[in-house]
KOLMIVEX-374236 format. One line per 8 residues: number of its first residue (from 1); for each residue x, y, z of C-alpha. Coordinates in nm, 2 decimals. Layout:
N
NUM> X Y Z | ...
This chain:
730
1> 9.99 12.27 13.47 | 10.10 12.00 13.72 | 10.01 11.73 13.46 | 10.23 11.90 13.20 | 10.52 11.92 13.44 | 10.49 11.54 13.52 | 10.44 11.45 13.15 | 10.81 11.46 13.07
9> 10.88 11.19 13.33 | 10.64 10.95 13.17 | 10.73 10.65 12.95 | 10.51 10.79 12.67 | 10.71 11.11 12.66 | 11.06 10.94 12.67 | 10.95 10.68 12.40 | 10.81 10.93 12.15
17> 11.08 11.20 12.20 | 11.29 11.23 11.89 | 11.06 10.97 11.72 | 10.76 11.18 11.64 | 10.88 11.20 11.27 | 10.83 10.82 11.24 | 10.47 10.86 11.37 | 10.40 11.14 11.12
25> 10.55 10.94 10.83 | 10.32 10.65 10.92 | 10.01 10.87 10.95 | 10.07 11.03 10.61 | 10.15 10.70 10.45 | 9.82 10.55 10.58 | 9.62 10.84 10.45 | 9.79 10.82 10.11
33> 9.70 10.45 10.09 | 9.34 10.53 10.19 | 9.31 10.81 9.93 | 9.50 10.64 9.64 | 9.54 10.27 9.71 | 9.87 10.12 9.58 | 9.97 9.76 9.66 | 10.34 9.86 9.67
41> 10.28 10.12 9.94 | 10.08 9.86 10.14 | 10.37 9.62 10.12 | 10.62 9.89 10.21 | 10.40 9.99 10.51 | 10.40 9.64 10.66 | 10.78 9.59 10.60 | 10.85 9.92 10.77
49> 10.61 9.82 11.05 | 10.80 9.50 11.11 | 11.13 9.70 11.12 | 10.98 9.93 11.38 | 10.85 9.64 11.60 | 11.20 9.50 11.61 | 11.34 9.84 11.69 | 11.10 9.92 11.97
57> 10.77 9.75 12.05 | 10.67 10.02 12.30 | 10.71 10.28 12.03 | 10.49 10.09 11.79 | 10.22 10.05 12.06 | 10.21 10.42 12.15 | 10.21 10.51 11.78 | 9.93 10.27 11.71
65> 9.71 10.43 11.98 | 9.77 10.78 11.84 | 9.71 10.67 11.48 | 9.39 10.48 11.59 | 9.26 10.79 11.76 | 9.31 11.00 11.44 | 9.16 10.74 11.21 | 8.86 10.67 11.44
73> 8.79 11.04 11.45 | 8.82 11.05 11.07 | 8.58 10.77 11.00 | 8.33 10.90 11.26 | 8.32 11.23 11.08 | 8.27 11.05 10.74 | 7.99 10.83 10.89 | 7.82 11.13 11.05
81> 7.82 11.31 10.71 | 7.65 11.01 10.55 | 7.38 10.99 10.82 | 7.32 11.37 10.81 | 7.26 11.38 10.43 | 6.90 11.41 10.34 | 6.75 11.49 10.00 | 6.45 11.70 10.13
89> 6.45 11.91 10.44 | 6.27 12.20 10.62 | 6.51 12.31 10.89 | 6.68 12.60 11.06 | 7.04 12.68 10.96 | 7.30 12.94 11.07 | 7.50 13.13 10.81 | 7.87 13.07 10.86
97> 8.01 13.25 10.55 | 7.87 13.45 10.26 | 8.09 13.50 9.96 | 8.02 13.70 9.64 | 8.04 13.51 9.32 | 7.98 13.63 8.96 | 7.60 13.62 8.97 | 7.50 13.54 9.33
105> 7.63 13.48 9.68 | 7.77 13.14 9.78 | 7.66 13.07 10.14 | 7.79 12.81 10.39 | 7.52 12.71 10.63 | 7.57 12.51 10.95 | 7.34 12.29 11.16 | 7.49 12.09 11.44
113> 7.82 11.93 11.33 | 7.78 11.95 10.95 | 7.78 12.23 10.69 | 7.60 12.27 10.36 | 7.65 12.51 10.06 | 7.37 12.71 9.91 | 7.33 13.00 9.67 | 7.14 13.32 9.73
121> 7.06 13.63 9.52 | 7.07 13.84 9.84 | 7.36 13.89 10.08 | 7.30 13.68 10.40 | 7.51 13.80 10.69 | 7.72 13.56 10.90 | 7.56 13.45 11.22 | 7.20 13.50 11.10
129> 6.96 13.20 11.14 | 6.72 13.12 10.86 | 6.45 12.86 10.82 | 6.52 12.69 10.48 | 6.31 12.46 10.28 | 6.46 12.28 9.98 | 6.64 11.98 9.84 | 7.00 11.87 9.88
137> 7.23 11.70 9.64 | 7.59 11.58 9.64 | 7.85 11.78 9.46 | 7.99 11.63 9.14 | 8.29 11.40 9.14 | 8.59 11.43 8.91 | 8.47 11.45 8.55 | 8.79 11.29 8.42
145> 9.11 11.13 8.56 | 9.30 11.39 8.75 | 9.02 11.64 8.73 | 8.89 11.84 9.03 | 8.67 11.63 9.26 | 8.43 11.88 9.40 | 8.25 11.62 9.61 | 8.57 11.51 9.78
153> 8.68 11.87 9.83 | 8.35 11.95 10.01 | 8.37 11.63 10.21 | 8.71 11.73 10.36 | 8.57 12.08 10.44 | 8.30 11.89 10.64 | 8.03 12.01 10.39 | 7.78 11.73 10.32
161> 7.61 11.87 10.01 | 7.47 12.15 9.80 | 7.12 12.28 9.88 | 6.87 12.41 9.62 | 6.68 12.67 9.83 | 6.31 12.67 9.75 | 6.20 12.89 10.04 | 6.41 13.09 10.30
169> 6.28 13.29 10.59 | 6.48 13.50 10.83 | 6.44 13.39 11.20 | 6.69 13.58 11.41 | 7.04 13.72 11.44 | 7.31 13.50 11.58 | 7.68 13.49 11.62 | 7.95 13.34 11.40
177> 8.33 13.38 11.45 | 8.34 13.45 11.07 | 8.15 13.78 11.13 | 8.49 13.94 11.22 | 8.64 13.84 10.89 | 8.32 13.94 10.70 | 8.29 14.28 10.88 | 8.65 14.37 10.79
185> 8.59 14.27 10.43 | 8.28 14.49 10.41 | 8.49 14.77 10.58 | 8.76 14.74 10.31 | 8.49 14.75 10.03 | 8.36 15.07 10.18 | 8.68 15.26 10.24 | 8.91 15.14 9.96
193> 8.83 15.26 9.61 | 9.09 15.13 9.37 | 9.18 14.78 9.24 | 9.47 14.76 9.48 | 9.22 14.69 9.76 | 9.22 14.32 9.64 | 9.59 14.29 9.74 | 9.53 14.47 10.07
201> 9.25 14.22 10.15 | 9.45 13.92 10.04 | 9.76 14.01 10.24 | 9.59 14.13 10.56 | 9.27 13.92 10.61 | 9.34 13.63 10.36 | 9.05 13.72 10.12 | 9.15 13.65 9.76
209> 8.80 13.64 9.62 | 8.81 13.99 9.48 | 9.15 13.96 9.31 | 9.15 14.02 8.94 | 9.15 13.67 8.77 | 9.42 13.76 8.51 | 9.65 13.89 8.79 | 9.58 13.59 9.00
217> 9.67 13.36 8.71 | 9.99 13.56 8.65 | 10.08 13.52 9.01 | 10.02 13.15 8.98 | 10.22 13.12 8.66 | 10.53 13.27 8.80 | 10.51 13.05 9.12 | 10.45 13.31 9.39
225> 10.09 13.23 9.50 | 10.22 13.13 9.84 | 10.31 13.49 9.91 | 9.94 13.60 9.87 | 9.79 13.36 10.13 | 9.83 13.42 10.50 | 10.12 13.19 10.58 | 10.38 13.13 10.84
233> 10.61 13.39 10.68 | 10.34 13.67 10.73 | 10.26 13.56 11.08 | 10.62 13.54 11.19 | 10.66 13.91 11.08 | 10.36 14.01 11.28 | 10.48 13.81 11.58 | 10.83 13.97 11.56
241> 10.67 14.31 11.54 | 10.46 14.24 11.85 | 10.76 14.10 12.03 | 10.97 14.41 11.93 | 10.71 14.66 12.06 | 10.65 14.48 12.38 | 11.02 14.43 12.45 | 11.06 14.81 12.41
249> 10.80 14.85 12.68 | 11.01 14.64 12.91 | 10.76 14.36 12.95 | 10.89 14.03 13.08 | 10.96 13.76 12.82 | 10.70 13.51 12.94 | 10.43 13.78 12.93 | 10.55 13.88 12.58
257> 10.50 13.52 12.46 | 10.15 13.51 12.62 | 10.05 13.85 12.47 | 10.18 13.74 12.13 | 9.99 13.41 12.13 | 9.67 13.61 12.24 | 9.71 13.87 11.96 | 9.78 13.60 11.70
265> 9.47 13.41 11.82 | 9.26 13.72 11.75 | 9.42 13.75 11.41 | 9.33 13.38 11.36 | 8.97 13.48 11.39 | 9.02 13.78 11.16 | 9.16 13.56 10.88 | 8.86 13.33 10.90
273> 9.02 13.05 11.09 | 9.31 13.00 10.85 | 9.49 12.67 10.91 | 9.83 12.83 10.83 | 9.77 13.09 11.11 | 9.66 12.81 11.35 | 9.98 12.62 11.27 | 10.20 12.92 11.37
281> 10.00 12.99 11.69 | 10.03 12.63 11.79 | 10.40 12.63 11.72 | 10.44 12.94 11.94 | 10.24 12.78 12.21 | 10.44 12.45 12.20 | 10.77 12.64 12.20 | 10.66 12.84 12.50
289> 10.55 12.53 12.69 | 10.87 12.36 12.60 | 11.08 12.65 12.72 | 10.87 12.70 13.04 | 10.88 12.33 13.14 | 11.22 12.24 13.00 | 11.10 11.95 12.78 | 11.40 12.00 12.56
297> 11.20 11.90 12.25 | 11.37 11.94 11.91 | 11.22 12.16 11.64 | 11.13 11.85 11.45 | 10.94 11.72 11.76 | 10.75 12.04 11.79 | 10.63 12.05 11.43 | 10.54 11.68 11.45
305> 10.34 11.73 11.77 | 10.18 12.03 11.60 | 10.06 11.81 11.31 | 9.93 11.54 11.55 | 9.73 11.80 11.75 | 9.58 11.95 11.43 | 9.48 11.60 11.30 | 9.33 11.50 11.63
313> 9.11 11.81 11.61 | 9.03 11.77 11.25 | 9.17 11.47 11.05 | 9.02 11.61 10.73 | 9.30 11.87 10.72 | 9.54 11.61 10.59 | 9.37 11.63 10.25 | 9.37 12.01 10.23
321> 9.64 12.16 10.02 | 9.68 12.46 10.25 | 9.76 12.22 10.53 | 10.00 12.01 10.32 | 10.19 12.30 10.17 | 10.21 12.49 10.50 | 10.35 12.20 10.69 | 10.58 12.05 10.42
329> 10.74 12.39 10.36 | 10.79 12.48 10.72 | 10.91 12.12 10.80 | 11.16 12.14 10.51 | 11.31 12.46 10.64 | 11.35 12.31 10.99 | 11.51 11.99 10.86 | 11.76 12.15 10.63
337> 11.81 12.48 10.81 | 12.18 12.39 10.87 | 12.22 12.34 10.50 | 12.09 12.69 10.43 | 12.38 12.87 10.61 | 12.64 13.04 10.40 | 12.96 13.22 10.50 | 12.99 13.39 10.16
345> 12.96 13.76 10.13 | 12.68 13.70 9.88 | 12.47 13.50 10.13 | 12.19 13.75 10.10 | 12.14 13.59 9.75 | 12.27 13.24 9.81 | 12.05 13.17 10.12 | 11.72 13.28 9.95
353> 11.82 13.09 9.64 | 11.87 12.77 9.84 | 11.53 12.82 10.01 | 11.36 12.89 9.68 | 11.53 12.59 9.51 | 11.44 12.34 9.79 | 11.09 12.48 9.83 | 11.01 12.42 9.47
361> 11.15 12.06 9.45 | 11.00 11.95 9.78 | 10.65 12.08 9.70 | 10.67 11.99 9.33 | 10.45 11.67 9.34 | 10.19 11.86 9.56 | 10.17 12.17 9.33 | 10.13 11.94 9.03
369> 9.81 11.81 9.18 | 9.68 12.16 9.20 | 9.80 12.28 8.86 | 10.01 12.08 8.60 | 10.22 12.38 8.49 | 10.55 12.43 8.68 | 10.76 12.74 8.60 | 11.12 12.66 8.71
377> 11.20 13.03 8.67 | 11.00 13.07 8.99 | 11.32 12.98 9.17 | 11.47 13.31 9.05 | 11.15 13.51 9.08 | 11.11 13.41 9.45 | 11.45 13.55 9.54 | 11.32 13.90 9.44
385> 10.95 13.87 9.52 | 10.99 13.73 9.88 | 11.18 14.03 10.02 | 10.97 14.28 9.82 | 10.64 14.13 9.93 | 10.75 14.05 10.28 | 10.93 14.37 10.38 | 10.77 14.63 10.16
393> 10.43 14.55 10.01 | 10.30 14.34 10.31 | 10.38 14.61 10.57 | 10.24 14.88 10.34 | 9.92 14.68 10.30 | 9.88 14.67 10.67 | 9.94 15.05 10.69 | 9.67 15.11 10.42
401> 9.43 14.88 10.62 | 9.47 15.11 10.92 | 9.50 15.43 10.73 | 9.29 15.40 10.41 | 9.39 15.75 10.29 | 9.73 15.61 10.20 | 9.57 15.40 9.93 | 9.67 15.68 9.69
409> 10.03 15.59 9.76 | 9.98 15.22 9.75 | 9.79 15.21 9.42 | 10.08 15.31 9.19 | 10.30 15.05 9.36 | 10.02 14.79 9.29 | 10.00 14.89 8.93 | 10.37 14.86 8.88
417> 10.36 14.52 9.05 | 10.08 14.41 8.82 | 10.27 14.52 8.51 | 10.59 14.34 8.61 | 10.41 14.02 8.72 | 10.20 14.01 8.40 | 10.52 14.05 8.19 | 10.71 13.78 8.37
425> 10.40 13.54 8.35 | 10.42 13.56 7.97 | 10.78 13.42 7.97 | 10.74 13.05 7.92 | 11.10 12.96 7.87 | 11.12 12.70 8.16 | 10.75 12.62 8.21 | 10.67 12.25 8.18
433> 10.34 12.06 8.22 | 10.34 11.75 8.43 | 10.07 11.48 8.39 | 9.89 11.29 8.66 | 10.10 10.98 8.76 | 10.07 10.69 8.99 | 10.13 10.76 9.36 | 10.42 10.51 9.34
441> 10.62 10.75 9.12 | 10.56 11.03 9.37 | 10.69 10.80 9.65 | 11.00 10.72 9.45 | 11.06 11.10 9.39 | 11.05 11.17 9.76 | 11.28 10.88 9.85 | 11.54 11.00 9.60
449> 11.51 11.36 9.73 | 11.55 11.23 10.09 | 11.87 11.05 10.01 | 12.01 11.36 9.82 | 11.95 11.58 10.12 | 12.10 11.32 10.36 | 12.41 11.30 10.14 | 12.45 11.67 10.14
457> 12.42 11.67 10.52 | 12.69 11.42 10.57 | 12.90 11.57 10.28 | 12.88 11.26 10.07 | 12.88 11.26 9.69 | 12.53 11.27 9.56 | 12.59 11.32 9.19 | 12.43 10.99 9.08
465> 12.12 11.05 9.29 | 12.08 11.40 9.15 | 12.10 11.26 8.80 | 11.84 11.00 8.90 | 11.61 11.28 9.03 | 11.65 11.48 8.71 | 11.59 11.16 8.50 | 11.27 11.10 8.71
473> 11.14 11.45 8.65 | 11.21 11.42 8.28 | 11.03 11.08 8.28 | 10.74 11.23 8.47 | 10.72 11.52 8.22 | 10.72 11.27 7.92 | 10.53 10.98 8.09 | 10.29 10.96 7.78
481> 10.57 10.78 7.59 | 10.54 10.49 7.84 | 10.16 10.46 7.80 | 10.10 10.10 7.70 | 9.73 10.15 7.61 | 9.54 10.26 7.31 | 9.27 10.48 7.43 | 8.96 10.67 7.31
489> 8.82 10.93 7.56 | 8.47 11.08 7.53 | 8.50 11.38 7.76 | 8.25 11.49 8.02 | 8.27 11.87 7.96 | 8.06 12.15 8.11 | 7.91 12.21 7.76 | 7.98 12.06 7.42
497> 8.19 11.77 7.31 | 8.55 11.67 7.27 | 8.69 11.32 7.19 | 9.05 11.23 7.23 | 9.20 10.94 7.04 | 9.54 10.85 7.19 | 9.76 10.58 7.05 | 10.01 10.40 7.28
505> 10.36 10.53 7.34 | 10.25 10.88 7.22 | 10.25 10.77 6.86 | 9.94 10.97 6.76 | 9.70 11.21 6.93 | 9.38 11.31 6.76 | 9.12 11.55 6.90 | 8.76 11.56 6.76
513> 8.60 11.89 6.87 | 8.71 12.11 7.16 | 8.41 12.19 7.38 | 8.25 12.53 7.46 | 8.46 12.85 7.48 | 8.55 12.97 7.82 | 8.56 12.63 7.99 | 8.92 12.52 8.04
521> 8.84 12.16 8.13 | 8.98 12.04 7.79 | 9.31 12.22 7.84 | 9.35 12.07 8.19 | 9.25 11.72 8.07 | 9.51 11.72 7.79 | 9.78 11.84 8.02 | 9.69 11.58 8.28
529> 9.72 11.32 8.00 | 10.07 11.44 7.92 | 9.96 11.56 7.58 | 10.20 11.82 7.43 | 10.13 11.75 7.06 | 9.81 11.70 6.87 | 9.87 11.53 6.53 | 9.52 11.62 6.42
537> 9.22 11.83 6.53 | 8.89 11.75 6.36 | 8.62 12.02 6.40 | 8.29 11.87 6.31 | 8.10 12.21 6.27 | 8.11 12.57 6.37 | 7.89 12.58 6.68 | 8.09 12.71 6.98
545> 8.02 12.41 7.19 | 8.23 12.21 6.94 | 8.50 12.46 6.83 | 8.49 12.71 7.11 | 8.82 12.61 7.27 | 9.01 12.57 6.94 | 9.20 12.90 6.97 | 9.31 12.83 7.33
553> 9.43 12.48 7.23 | 9.63 12.63 6.94 | 9.79 12.87 7.18 | 9.87 12.59 7.43 | 9.98 12.28 7.23 | 10.17 12.20 6.92 | 9.91 12.12 6.65 | 10.01 11.96 6.32
561> 9.68 11.94 6.12 | 9.32 12.06 6.13 | 9.03 11.92 5.93 | 8.68 12.08 5.92 | 8.37 12.07 5.70 | 8.37 12.29 5.38 | 8.10 12.52 5.50 | 8.26 12.61 5.83
569> 8.41 12.96 5.78 | 8.42 13.03 6.16 | 8.68 12.76 6.22 | 8.88 12.85 5.91 | 8.93 13.20 6.04 | 9.08 13.09 6.37 | 9.35 12.87 6.22 | 9.69 13.03 6.18
577> 9.85 13.00 5.83 | 10.15 12.80 5.96 | 9.92 12.50 6.04 | 9.81 12.27 5.76 | 9.44 12.26 5.73 | 9.18 12.14 5.48 | 8.81 12.09 5.45 | 8.65 11.74 5.41
585> 8.33 11.63 5.24 | 8.14 11.31 5.18 | 8.34 11.02 5.02 | 8.68 11.17 5.13 | 8.91 10.92 5.31 | 9.22 10.97 5.51 | 9.45 10.76 5.72 | 9.68 10.87 6.00
593> 9.90 10.63 6.21 | 9.71 10.32 6.08 | 9.38 10.48 6.19 | 9.13 10.49 5.90 | 8.86 10.76 5.86 | 8.59 10.77 5.60 | 8.38 11.09 5.56 | 8.01 11.01 5.52
601> 7.87 11.37 5.53 | 7.82 11.65 5.44 | 7.76 11.60 5.07 | 7.60 11.94 5.03 | 7.54 12.27 5.21 | 7.23 12.21 5.43 | 7.23 12.58 5.54 | 7.24 12.46 5.90
609> 7.56 12.42 6.10 | 7.44 12.11 6.28 | 7.35 11.92 5.96 | 7.68 12.04 5.80 | 7.86 11.84 6.07 | 8.14 11.61 5.96 | 8.03 11.25 6.00 | 8.32 11.01 6.03
617> 8.32 10.63 6.01 | 8.65 10.53 6.16 | 8.85 10.21 6.23 | 9.03 10.28 6.55 | 9.23 10.02 6.75 | 9.02 9.73 6.61 | 8.68 9.89 6.66 | 8.45 10.07 6.42
625> 8.34 10.41 6.55 | 8.07 10.65 6.41 | 8.13 11.01 6.50 | 7.81 11.20 6.42 | 7.86 11.56 6.53 | 7.52 11.73 6.57 | 7.34 11.60 6.27 | 6.96 11.56 6.27
633> 6.74 11.28 6.14 | 6.74 11.44 5.80 | 7.11 11.37 5.75 | 7.11 11.04 5.95 | 6.86 10.89 5.70 | 7.10 10.97 5.41 | 7.40 10.80 5.56 | 7.50 10.48 5.37
641> 7.56 10.23 5.65 | 7.51 9.86 5.71 | 7.42 9.67 6.04 | 7.78 9.56 6.10 | 7.95 9.89 6.02 | 7.93 10.04 6.37 | 8.06 9.90 6.70 | 8.06 10.23 6.90
649> 7.82 10.52 6.82 | 7.87 10.87 6.94 | 7.50 10.97 6.97 | 7.42 11.27 6.76 | 7.34 11.62 6.90 | 7.39 11.53 7.26 | 7.09 11.29 7.25 | 6.84 11.55 7.12
657> 6.49 11.44 7.00 | 6.58 11.57 6.66 | 6.84 11.30 6.61 | 6.88 10.92 6.67 | 6.56 10.82 6.48 | 6.43 10.46 6.52 | 6.50 10.39 6.15 | 6.86 10.51 6.17
665> 6.93 10.30 6.48 | 6.77 10.00 6.31 | 7.00 10.06 6.01 | 7.31 10.02 6.22 | 7.16 9.75 6.44 | 7.14 9.95 6.77 | 6.77 9.87 6.85 | 6.84 9.54 7.02
673> 7.07 9.45 7.30 | 7.42 9.34 7.19 | 7.73 9.31 7.41 | 7.97 9.41 7.13 | 7.79 9.74 7.06 | 7.77 10.05 7.28 | 7.64 10.41 7.24 | 7.79 10.72 7.41
681> 7.59 11.03 7.46 | 7.79 11.35 7.54 | 7.54 11.59 7.70 | 7.76 11.82 7.92 | 7.73 11.85 8.29 | 7.60 12.21 8.26 | 7.32 12.08 8.05 | 7.05 12.34 7.98
689> 6.83 12.14 7.75 | 6.78 11.82 7.96 | 6.97 11.61 7.71 | 6.94 11.33 7.63 | 6.57 11.32 7.55 | 6.38 11.03 7.70 | 6.27 10.91 7.36 | 6.64 10.89 7.25
697> 6.73 10.67 7.54 | 6.43 10.44 7.47 | 6.53 10.41 7.10 | 6.88 10.30 7.18 | 6.87 9.94 7.31 | 7.24 9.87 7.33 | 7.45 9.97 7.64 | 7.42 10.35 7.66
705> 7.67 10.56 7.85 | 7.57 10.92 7.93 | 7.87 11.14 8.02 | 7.67 11.36 8.28 | 7.61 11.03 8.47 | 7.91 10.82 8.39 | 8.17 11.11 8.36 | 8.44 11.08 8.10
713> 8.42 10.74 7.91 | 8.75 10.58 7.82 | 8.76 10.28 7.59 | 9.10 10.13 7.65 | 9.28 9.85 7.47 | 9.57 9.65 7.60 | 9.77 9.58 7.28 | 9.95 9.29 7.42
721> 9.65 9.11 7.56 | 9.41 9.24 7.29 | 9.16 9.32 7.56 | 8.92 9.62 7.58 | 8.81 9.79 7.90 | 8.55 10.07 7.94 | 8.65 10.30 8.23 | 8.42 10.57 8.37
729> 8.33 10.73 8.70 | 8.68 10.85 8.78
């Protein structure tokens, strides 16, 4: 304590006081550059650093030391993970968490300083120690640009890989802090009987795993997901309740603060060590120390110190969305709190409206990274949902947690909430999809937003800046019109195939096949690409791994035309009457936006969906493509082709042994190495059949890309330079 008392008289304290925000800005900027390198941001960083050196060299020195400590810790953890990874092992692990999935239990094991994920058919209680024999693999990286990078996600959770358990033997019981959370979850499963239990668990202990998927999606669609995670809002209500009760018991203020921090620390363990709970506990502790020792720190200083302490403990938090959204929202409220005041008699509406409006626009670029759809009606919805959840449903959920018999009262309220939320989620009036963009655009967005808030604070006119921000949002929403490249994407999907042909400046978008039903990767990919309109969908044949997502795509995007083979009744039944559609057969020819397609097959009904596949020879952006669907050798041999007809081959039937015969490949000159020819095999990353067959890969002698290895393949042409690039491994 004596050290803390002396701290405020040190040069370090006086130099950093009221300057912590500069330090946080530099830390975040450096992490952004590390994660998504951009030369403009690097230049900006050095220019800003020169400015700071001129302002105060001491400040820069102190900041450099703190930044160095955080980054040294970060790279030590990364390096430790690399050295800890081993493909085969026979070791003892402690169970940290066990979570029920659709068909098994996802288990997080820990040994030493690293964690691994495994799957078990049986429930493994937290704290138990098992001897495990098996193999370990890395999680998959992003399958396409803007896709979910599971490997990166696990890395920042300090999880080094996924184990395939071959043998597991129980050794002994142990202890894990997660046992508290797990025990409460099991307790709720035992005493709560209705579907409303999922909301009780989400609001009280932070467990959303049992929430109905459709309801969770509806909650996400209307922009109120933040109300169903343990956040600062929830913790502050708990803290205020504790403070009120202890105050009524005439306990001294300092003791109340200590008791509050202690009880919240217990709750931190109950919620499974939630970062948002830790943030609030740390804030309470810093405020208490500040008041006790008269540091006279500003609220901005306190939240910045909070961030620094958290990152010194675990620098991986900076890449976790719960951390980012938690701090950016609370920081925003602190920075603009004076702008939220209102003397109007309608302030009970005006203040929440301001908070909701600012929260959306400040977190917009972050939320877009999580999901591309933004519902601007959420500004209105939050005005009503925040007080209803905070002051009615949340307290009632805690009451039900303590008195389960009252579930009979809570359940009808839950059903009403579910009905209203589902109804509102189906209103898409102001819902827009935002594609993935360069980090530079996000940086510009925040710069403009900063100047708008600054102008509001000093009561300066900000109309032009507001127009600039609206223009930037509109530009972001329609960024595909500024795409200078012609692109052909061969998607790495869980199952099945989908190929997107995308002409520059959003002139023309063609989708060949849609992938397997039930996997929304294709929907997310199209939205991340900024696609709103598909000029043509071509369905090669009726198998669900090629047309399974057609109905979902029709419900999500504007589709102008659909072509299919004449024997595909399955696809025909899905197409609504307002969309132009027609069947194609051998010798048909069509042209769209200067892209030429010749139909080579089918010429008859083969009584087999694979052999009835549409086979297309296409001239696309100066290259000759052969799209083969799932045809077998029988059809391949009948195709009328010459050695120079094909530059890029879509390997038939995912690389099956029944296709890609030696004679067919010789016919199109794919049996000897040639730089100008490539083959692409789309085998799906949930591949059940070990595609491609080893014989197929031997037969193809040109450069062969396999999507399960190379991820989505993009063949990109720069129209102005007439150059082609092949992009993979996003």
